[in-house]
C-alpha positions as CSV (number, residue, x, y, z in Angstrom):
1,X,28.2,135.4,95.1
2,X,29.1,134.6,91.6
3,X,32.4,132.6,91.1
4,X,34.3,135.8,89.9
5,X,33.0,137.7,92.8
6,X,34.1,135.1,95.3
7,X,37.6,135.2,93.7
8,X,37.8,139.0,94.0
9,X,36.4,138.5,97.6
10,X,39.2,136.1,98.6
11,X,41.7,138.3,96.8
12,X,40.5,141.4,98.6
13,X,41.3,139.8,102.0
14,X,44.6,138.8,100.8
15,X,45.7,141.9,99.4
16,X,44.2,143.9,102.4
17,X,46.3,141.6,104.7
18,X,49.3,142.2,102.8
19,X,48.8,146.0,102.8
20,X,48.2,145.9,106.6
21,X,51.4,144.2,107.2
22,X,53.3,146.7,104.8
23,X,52.4,149.5,107.3
24,X,54.8,147.6,109.8
25,X,57.8,148.0,107.4
26,X,58.9,151.4,108.7
27,X,59.2,149.7,112.2
28,X,60.5,146.4,111.2
29,X,64.3,145.9,111.6
30,X,65.6,144.2,108.6
31,X,68.4,142.6,110.5
32,X,65.7,140.5,112.5
33,X,63.2,137.8,111.5
34,X,61.0,140.6,110.3
35,X,62.8,141.0,107.0
36,X,59.8,139.8,104.9
37,X,57.9,142.8,106.0
38,X,60.5,145.1,104.5
39,X,59.8,143.7,101.0
40,X,55.9,144.5,101.7
41,X,57.1,148.0,102.6
42,X,58.9,148.2,99.2
43,X,55.8,147.0,97.3
44,X,53.3,149.5,99.3
45,X,52.5,151.5,96.3
46,X,51.6,148.5,94.3
47,X,49.5,147.0,97.2
48,X,47.9,150.3,97.6
49,X,46.8,150.5,94.1
50,X,45.4,147.0,93.9
51,X,43.3,147.6,97.1
52,X,42.0,150.7,95.4
53,X,41.0,148.8,92.3
54,X,39.2,146.4,94.6
55,X,37.4,149.0,96.7
56,X,36.1,150.6,93.4
57,X,35.0,147.2,92.0
58,X,33.0,146.6,95.3
59,X,31.4,150.2,95.2
60,X,30.5,149.8,91.5
61,X,28.9,146.6,92.3
62,X,26.9,148.2,95.0
63,X,28.4,145.6,97.5
64,X,29.1,146.2,101.1
65,X,32.2,144.1,100.9
66,X,34.2,147.5,100.2
67,X,34.0,148.1,103.9
68,X,37.0,146.1,105.0
69,X,39.3,147.2,102.1
70,X,38.2,150.9,102.9
71,X,39.1,150.6,106.6
72,X,42.6,149.1,105.8
73,X,43.3,151.9,103.3
74,X,42.2,154.6,105.7
75,X,44.3,153.1,108.5
76,X,47.3,153.7,106.4
77,X,46.5,157.3,105.7
78,X,49.7,158.6,107.0
79,X,51.7,156.4,104.7
80,X,49.8,157.9,101.6
81,X,51.0,161.2,103.0
82,X,54.8,160.3,102.3
83,X,54.0,158.9,99.0
84,X,51.6,161.8,97.4
85,X,50.8,165.0,98.2
86,X,47.5,166.5,96.7
87,X,47.6,169.7,98.3
88,X,50.4,172.2,97.6
89,X,51.5,173.7,101.0
90,X,54.3,175.6,99.7
91,X,54.9,179.1,100.7
92,X,56.4,181.1,97.9
93,X,57.5,184.0,99.9
94,X,61.2,184.8,100.0
95,X,63.3,182.8,102.4
96,X,66.5,183.5,104.0
97,X,68.2,180.2,103.2
98,X,68.0,177.5,100.7
99,X,69.5,173.9,100.3
100,X,69.8,171.7,97.4
101,X,70.7,168.0,97.6
102,X,71.8,166.1,94.4
103,X,73.4,162.7,93.6
104,X,75.6,163.6,90.6
105,X,76.5,159.9,89.8
106,X,80.1,160.5,89.4
107,X,79.5,163.5,87.0
108,X,78.8,160.9,84.5
109,X,82.4,159.5,84.4
110,X,81.1,156.2,82.6
111,X,79.0,158.0,80.1
112,X,75.7,156.7,81.3
113,X,74.1,159.8,79.6
114,X,75.3,159.8,76.1
115,X,76.1,163.4,75.6
116,X,78.9,165.5,75.7
117,X,79.6,168.0,78.6
118,X,77.3,166.5,81.1
119,X,79.9,167.3,83.9
120,X,80.1,170.8,83.0
121,X,76.3,171.1,83.0
122,X,76.2,169.8,86.4
123,X,78.7,172.3,87.6
124,X,76.8,175.0,85.9
125,X,73.7,174.0,87.4
126,X,75.0,173.9,90.9
127,X,76.6,177.4,90.3
128,X,73.4,178.8,89.1
129,X,71.1,177.3,91.8
130,X,72.4,180.0,94.2
131,X,71.4,177.9,97.3
132,X,72.8,178.6,100.8
133,X,74.0,174.9,101.2
134,X,74.5,172.5,98.4
135,X,75.1,168.7,99.4
136,X,76.4,166.4,96.7
137,X,76.5,162.5,96.8
138,X,78.8,160.3,94.6
139,X,81.2,163.2,94.0
140,X,83.9,162.3,91.8
141,X,87.2,164.1,91.7
142,X,90.1,162.0,90.6
143,X,92.7,165.0,90.1
144,X,91.4,168.4,90.8
145,X,88.3,169.6,92.4
146,X,85.5,171.1,90.1
147,X,85.2,174.8,89.8
148,X,82.3,175.0,92.2
149,X,82.0,178.6,93.5
150,X,81.2,178.6,97.0
151,X,83.7,180.0,99.6
152,X,83.3,177.2,102.0
153,X,83.4,173.5,101.4
154,X,83.6,170.0,103.1
155,X,84.9,167.3,100.7
156,X,84.6,164.1,102.5
157,X,85.5,160.6,102.0
158,X,85.5,157.4,104.1
159,X,88.9,155.6,104.1
160,X,88.9,154.0,100.6
161,X,88.0,155.0,97.2
162,X,89.6,158.3,97.3
163,X,88.2,159.5,94.0
164,X,84.6,158.7,95.2
165,X,83.6,161.3,97.6
166,X,80.7,163.6,99.3
167,X,80.8,167.2,99.1
168,X,79.0,169.9,100.9
169,X,79.3,173.4,99.8
170,X,78.2,176.7,101.7
171,X,78.0,180.5,101.6
172,X,78.3,180.6,105.2
173,X,81.5,179.3,107.3
174,X,81.8,175.8,108.1
175,X,83.5,175.6,111.7
176,X,83.6,171.6,111.9
177,X,83.9,168.9,109.6
178,X,83.5,165.3,110.3
179,X,82.5,161.7,109.1
180,X,80.4,159.2,110.7
181,X,81.7,155.8,110.1
182,X,79.2,153.3,108.8
183,X,81.7,151.0,107.7
184,X,80.8,151.4,103.9
185,X,84.2,152.6,102.4
186,X,84.2,149.6,100.0
187,X,81.0,150.3,98.3
188,X,80.7,154.1,98.5
189,X,78.5,154.6,101.6
190,X,79.5,157.5,103.4
191,X,77.8,159.9,105.8
192,X,79.7,163.3,106.6
193,X,78.5,166.2,108.9
194,X,79.2,169.9,108.7
195,X,78.6,172.5,111.5
196,X,77.7,175.7,109.7
197,X,77.3,179.4,111.0
198,X,74.0,180.9,109.9
199,X,74.1,184.4,111.1
200,X,74.2,183.9,115.0
201,X,73.1,180.3,114.8
202,X,74.8,177.1,114.1
203,X,73.5,174.1,112.7
204,X,74.6,170.7,111.7
205,X,74.3,169.3,108.0
206,X,74.4,165.7,107.3
207,X,75.2,164.5,104.0
208,X,74.5,160.9,103.5
209,X,74.7,158.2,100.8
210,X,73.5,154.8,102.0
211,X,74.0,151.5,100.3
212,X,72.5,150.9,96.9
213,X,70.9,147.7,95.7
214,X,73.7,147.3,93.2
215,X,71.3,146.1,90.5
216,X,73.1,144.8,87.2
217,X,71.7,144.9,83.8
218,X,70.4,141.4,84.0
219,X,68.4,142.4,87.0
220,X,66.6,145.1,85.1
221,X,66.0,142.7,82.1
222,X,63.8,140.8,84.7
223,X,61.0,143.4,84.1
224,X,60.8,142.5,80.5
225,X,61.6,138.7,80.9
226,X,60.3,137.5,84.4
227,X,62.1,134.3,85.4
228,X,62.5,132.5,88.7
229,X,66.2,132.9,88.6
230,X,65.9,136.8,87.9
231,X,63.4,137.0,90.9
232,X,65.9,135.2,93.2
233,X,68.8,137.2,92.1
234,X,66.9,140.5,92.8
235,X,65.5,139.1,96.2
236,X,69.1,138.4,97.4
237,X,70.3,141.9,96.4
238,X,67.4,143.5,98.2
239,X,67.9,141.4,101.1
240,X,71.6,142.3,101.4
241,X,71.0,145.9,100.9
242,X,68.0,146.2,103.5
243,X,70.4,144.6,106.2
244,X,73.3,146.9,105.4
245,X,71.3,150.0,105.4
246,X,69.6,149.0,108.8
247,X,73.2,149.0,110.2
248,X,74.2,152.1,108.8
249,X,71.1,154.2,109.9
250,X,71.5,153.0,113.4
251,X,75.1,154.3,113.6
252,X,74.0,157.8,111.8
253,X,71.0,158.0,114.2
254,X,73.2,157.4,117.3
255,X,75.4,160.3,116.1
256,X,72.4,162.5,115.2
257,X,70.9,162.1,118.8
258,X,74.1,163.6,120.2
259,X,74.2,166.6,118.0
260,X,74.3,170.0,120.1
261,X,72.6,172.1,117.2
262,X,69.3,171.6,114.9
263,X,70.2,169.2,112.1
264,X,69.5,168.9,108.6
265,X,69.8,165.5,107.0
266,X,69.9,165.1,103.3
267,X,71.1,162.8,100.5
268,X,70.5,159.5,98.8
269,X,68.9,157.0,101.2
270,X,68.3,154.3,98.3
271,X,65.2,153.4,100.1
272,X,61.4,154.3,100.0
273,X,59.4,156.4,102.7
274,X,58.0,153.2,103.7
275,X,61.3,151.6,104.9
276,X,63.0,151.1,108.2
277,X,66.0,153.4,106.9
278,X,63.6,156.5,106.3
279,X,61.7,156.0,109.5
280,X,65.0,155.7,111.6
281,X,66.6,158.8,110.2
282,X,63.1,160.9,109.9
283,X,62.0,160.2,113.4
284,X,61.7,163.5,115.2
285,X,62.3,165.6,112.0
286,X,60.2,167.2,109.5
287,X,60.3,165.8,105.8
288,X,60.4,168.6,103.7
289,X,58.4,167.0,100.9
290,X,55.7,166.0,103.5
291,X,55.5,169.6,104.7
292,X,55.6,171.5,101.4
293,X,55.8,169.1,98.6
294,X,53.2,168.4,95.9
295,X,52.5,165.3,93.8
296,X,54.5,162.0,94.0
297,X,57.9,163.8,94.7
298,X,59.9,161.3,92.6
299,X,63.5,161.7,92.9
300,X,65.0,158.6,90.9
301,X,65.5,159.0,87.2
302,X,66.6,155.5,86.5
303,X,65.0,152.3,85.3
304,X,62.4,152.5,88.2
305,X,60.9,155.8,87.8
306,X,58.5,157.4,90.4
307,X,60.5,156.4,93.5
308,X,61.5,158.8,96.1
309,X,64.8,157.8,97.5
310,X,66.5,161.3,98.1
311,X,65.3,163.4,101.0
312,X,65.8,166.5,103.1
313,X,64.9,166.0,106.7
314,X,64.9,169.1,109.2
315,X,64.6,169.8,112.9
316,X,61.4,171.4,113.9
317,X,63.2,174.6,114.5
318,X,63.3,175.3,110.8
319,X,60.4,176.6,109.1
320,X,60.1,175.0,105.8
321,X,58.7,177.2,103.1
322,X,59.1,175.4,100.0
323,X,60.2,172.0,98.5
324,X,60.9,171.0,95.0
325,X,62.1,168.3,92.9
326,X,64.1,169.9,89.8
327,X,63.4,167.7,86.8
328,X,66.9,168.2,85.5
329,X,68.2,165.0,83.7
330,X,71.8,165.2,84.4
331,X,72.1,161.9,86.5
332,X,69.9,159.1,87.4
333,X,68.5,161.3,90.3
334,X,66.9,164.4,90.2
335,X,68.2,167.4,92.6
336,X,65.9,168.3,95.3
337,X,65.8,171.6,96.9
338,X,64.2,173.4,99.8
339,X,63.8,176.9,101.1
340,X,63.6,177.8,104.8
341,X,63.7,180.2,107.5
């Protein structure tokens, strides 16, 4: 081979091996020595893209060296399914129920969006959504609750930061309200659950906000001006948040396993579909996006767009008809919704 082809040949094995290891990230508990694999899971989309480029390069050159790369990509087909849906499997028929999940980012209290009236726009959006159930994360109510027109509600918090809460609103009776302790009261990590009667059935809805990566402006500047120090800071923040989320989901999963009712798990996981946190919480449940979504399913509207970090997961007893990401720019997250029977 020519020198350039030899370089590509070596790189293809390196990136194929990295992609192969990234497939293990959903099963690698960050609390153990497997933490480095969690980072590979975070970079899965990038690793997949590089491997696809290498694959096309060998095919274009009519070289049989494309086979190892192709095999590795095909081995991770199920991972592609959580990242990108190329076929629209939604069912537009009328559904009995619907649920919307939305991280409202404290109703823009710190003016991240430089427009007047964002809080009222969010409230109007929620009221007009007409969803059977609405789950809100980073709900902020320092004095009085906002005028959200639902007959039943569960406004939950975990010990401290009484102004930063979680909220679940419902058109149907909520017969039990509770909190799953995930030791996140100081950093707004909360999980509440609400038992709701839908006609003659009872379901349990978990509304979750897992630990964020707490990036600062200096960390985002790393994208424009890469530096060793900047990379180290980002690595430390990610490492810490990976470990915290692993602890949190273990507590939540234990509580979910004891639920006497079919469950819906929704909220801001602050992690990708190729993570330990997502895998733990989604195990045994249907991901509404995977079932009936279309496209990339991005839910984050911040400085790292195209990330899917908000989810709606449902017990197999539910029939998922339609999942949508609603591109309403009222927060650093997009609302997501599902209709179901």
